[in-house]
C-alpha positions as CSV (number, residue, x, y, z in Angstrom):
1,M,32.4,47.1,-128.8
2,K,32.3,50.1,-126.4
3,K,30.5,52.2,-129.0
4,I,27.8,49.5,-129.4
5,Y,27.2,49.4,-125.6
6,L,26.9,53.2,-125.4
7,F,24.5,53.3,-128.4
8,V,22.3,50.6,-126.7
9,L,22.3,52.5,-123.4
10,A,21.3,55.7,-125.2
11,V,18.5,54.0,-127.0
12,I,17.2,52.4,-123.8
13,A,17.4,55.8,-122.1
14,L,15.1,57.2,-124.8
15,V,12.5,54.4,-124.4
16,P,10.0,56.4,-122.3
17,L,9.5,58.9,-125.1
18,G,6.9,56.4,-126.4
19,L,4.8,57.2,-123.5
20,I,4.2,60.8,-124.6
21,S,3.1,59.9,-128.1
22,E,-0.6,59.5,-128.6
23,N,0.0,57.1,-131.6
24,P,1.1,53.5,-131.3
25,A,4.6,52.4,-132.3
26,W,5.0,51.2,-135.9
27,G,3.7,47.7,-136.3
28,E,2.0,47.6,-132.9
29,W,-1.5,48.2,-134.2
30,E,-4.7,46.6,-133.0
31,N,-6.9,44.8,-135.5
32,E,-9.3,47.7,-135.4
33,Y,-6.5,49.9,-136.9
34,Y,-6.2,47.6,-139.9
35,E,-9.9,47.6,-140.3
36,K,-10.0,51.4,-140.4
37,A,-6.8,51.9,-142.5
38,L,-7.2,49.0,-145.0
39,G,-10.9,48.3,-144.9
40,F,-10.3,44.8,-143.7
41,I,-8.2,42.7,-141.3
42,P,-5.6,40.5,-143.0
43,K,-6.7,36.9,-142.8
44,A,-3.5,35.7,-141.0
45,M,-4.1,38.3,-138.3
46,Q,-7.7,37.4,-137.7
47,N,-6.9,34.0,-136.1
48,S,-3.6,34.9,-134.6
49,I,-2.6,32.8,-131.6
50,F,0.3,34.9,-130.5
51,E,0.0,36.8,-127.3
52,A,2.6,39.4,-126.3
53,P,4.6,38.3,-123.2
54,I,4.2,41.7,-121.7
55,P,1.0,43.3,-123.3
56,D,1.3,47.0,-123.7
57,Y,4.7,46.8,-121.9
58,A,2.8,47.1,-118.6
59,T,3.5,45.3,-115.4
60,S,1.4,46.2,-112.4
61,S,4.3,46.6,-110.0
62,L,6.7,48.8,-112.0
63,G,4.4,51.5,-113.4
64,D,4.5,52.9,-116.9
65,V,8.1,54.1,-117.1
66,G,9.5,51.2,-115.1
67,S,7.6,48.8,-117.4
68,Y,9.0,50.4,-120.5
69,Y,12.6,50.2,-119.1
70,F,12.0,46.6,-118.1
71,S,10.7,45.7,-121.5
72,A,13.7,47.5,-123.2
73,F,16.2,45.7,-120.9
74,L,14.6,42.4,-121.5
75,G,14.6,42.8,-125.3
76,V,18.2,43.8,-125.3
77,L,19.1,40.9,-123.1
78,I,17.3,38.4,-125.4
79,I,19.0,39.9,-128.5
80,F,22.4,39.8,-127.0
81,G,21.7,36.3,-125.7
82,V,20.8,35.0,-129.1
83,F,23.9,36.5,-130.6
84,F,26.0,35.1,-127.8
85,I,24.7,31.6,-128.4
86,L,25.2,32.0,-132.2
87,K,28.7,33.0,-131.6
88,K,29.3,29.9,-129.5
89,V,27.6,27.6,-132.0
90,V,29.0,29.0,-135.2
91,K,32.7,29.3,-135.3
92,V,33.9,32.2,-137.4
93,E,37.4,32.0,-138.8
94,R,39.3,35.3,-139.0
């Protein structure tokens, strides 16, 4: 378990590297990107009602790097929370 925690901490420490890239992260493209790359916007994406909870990972009070760290921490917290709940709900016999 200790190795998992160290790996997660290392990945979180590398999070701000995304700030120096001029390209968006994989899968985080705007509709205009699809229009340019594919020649059309997929129908399901045209009428999407999903809004990102923290658009562009930006919060006004934390700045760019702080916002990235906050988003990474929040994501890890949510994932660990889901698995913690699953562990409590689903009893695994060993």
